[in-house]
C-alpha positions, 0 to 999 in steps of 0.5 A: 499500500504506497503513501498515497492510499492513506491520503484521505482528509482524515490522514492530512488533517493527522499529518497537519504539516502542510509542505510534506502533505503538498509534495504527497498530493502533487505527486499522487495527482502528477503520478505518470501523466508528464514526462516534464515539469509541466503540469499543464500551466505554461502554454497560453493559446495565441492565435491562428495564422495560414499554414505554410510548408515546413509547419508540424502537422500536429499544430494544424487546428483540424475544427477550423479545418472543418469549418473553412476548409482551409488550413491553419496552424495555432500558435502558442506562447510559451511561458518559460517563466509564467506569473502566477496568483493562487487566491485563497478565501478565508472569510468566516463561511470557509471555517465550516466543516463537520468532518476532518477538516474545515474548508478552509483548512482544506484550501490551505492544504490545496493552495499549499499543493498547487504553490509546490506544483507551481514552483517545481514547474520553475514558475513565479508564484505569488500567495493572497488570502482575501475576505471583504477584501485583500489581504496579505499578498505575497508577490510572484518570485521563483526561488525555493526559499519562496515556498516557506514564506508562503506556507509560513503565511497559509499557517497563520490564516483564520478564517474571519470577515464576510465574501466580497470576492467581485471587490478583491478580483477588481483589486488583483486587476489593480494591481497586476501589470502582467498577463498571469495564471490567477487561480482561485480558491474558495466556496463562492459563497457570494453573488453567483453574477457578481463574481461571474462578472468579475471573474470575466474582467479578468479573462478580458484583461487577458489573464488566465483564470481557474477557480476552484472550489470547495465545499463540505458534503452537508453543503452539497447533501444537506444530511438534516432530519429533524429542527435545527438551528442555522447560523450564518459564520459571515453576518451572525443570523440565526434561523431554526427550521424543520430540516425534513421539509427544505431537504428535498427542494433545497438539494434541488436547487443546489444542484441546480445552482452547481450546474448553473455555475459550472456552464456559465464558466464552461460557456466563458473557457474558465476552467472550474473544479469542484473538490468536496472536503469529504473526498481525496484531493490528490484524485480530483486534482489529478483528474483537472489537470488531465482534463484541462491539458488536454483541452488546452492542446486541443 
């Protein structure tokens, strides 16, 4: 039995070491997938041009050929040192979790894994935390010592404040002077339309954006079947309800919301993935990396 087989959320909570978990998650997620340090983050599609003798056939856009009956090749922008930011939501709602890991704790390990992965790819990566505004921003670097600084910061992050992702993304857009990869780790329990508008603005500015959503099984499945008191972790409001009367409608609305959110992001060509706090992190990350690499080279 390998180390990876035991890397469940409960095991991660027992290990408790961000760097060790990050290494194990990345090794598990990328095992057998790549012969190089490229994990699918550093090739940007740029534009088309007409095919010329000597061009490699693998760069021909066959879909465009079928539509136009003309040969075009895809041009790519190779970013040998991609600038990346990992943004972690630390709002109070991220402190929820009835399993071994809260959403924020799960998000810390996922963020640490992404930082480890990008630095291993020799890219410049930075870290920012946020709630209703940006917290500390550690600007991108590709130095080996940079990982320790970012992980030390992650260790100190605690859930606090309300979520205002649209405000945060506008702040980030103003601070980024060059094209960058922006990976947002959050539960995205915010105004969906405003979030999508802010994310689309980053795309308009030529940034590559990835949304990684973290939810607990309770938030998705609503397993409650008796009178329960629900407390909003961000504004403190309380609601006493008969959960049995709400369960069916809640599950239906949550399912519709998740599907709608996914479809709108897909339509806008924004990569996304849902992580559940009761699921093995590296398996979900592996599927996401495979799908992203396939889409970006199609």
